[in-house]
N, C-alpha and C positions, 0 to 999 in steps of 0.2 A: 504494500500500500504506499508506504513511505517512498519508496524507489519511484514508483508510478508518479507520484507527485511531483518529485524531483525532476524527472525526466520532462513532464508536461510543462514544468517551470522553465527550464533549460531552454526548451524549445519555443516558448512563448517569448523569452528574453531575446533569444536569437532573431526571430521574426520581427521583434520591434526594431533591433539594430539594423536588419536590412531595410526595414520600413524607413527608419531615419535617415539613412543613407540615399534612399530613392528621393526623399523629400528634399534632401540636401541638393541632390543632383538636378532636380527640377528647378529650385531656386536660383541656383548658379546658371543656368541656361538662359532664366528669366533676366539675370543682371546682365549677362552677355549679350542678350538681344535686346536690351531696354525695353523690356515687356512692361506695360503698366499693371500687369497683376502682381508684380513683385510688392507694390505698396498696398494693394487690396487684400492680400493674403499673408499673414505673419507666419513664421515657421512654427509658432506655438498653437495658431490655430489649425494649422494643417496638421500637426502632430497629435493634438489632445483628442481624445475619442470624442465623436459626435455622431448624431443620426446620418449625417452626410458621408462619413467614413465607415460606417458600419460598427461604430464604437470602437475603432483601432483596428480593425481585422481586414480591412480593404487595401489592397495593393495601390498605392498612388501613382496615378498616371497624370500627365499634363492635361488630358481632356477632361478631367473631373473639376479643374480649377478654370471656369470660364468667367 
């Protein structure tokens, strides 16, 4: 039981690291392209769980932030 919880926790943390990296990549692309969405969506609003990002389980893509 404890092993299962530990494995799920590590998997979730790894997933969140991947998600944070994808968000950073999107924001870096916005900076280099001078995209106005950079000022509309903050890093924290993109990372924090919300209904828009399926409470932190959706893989972020550039198209999700219009």
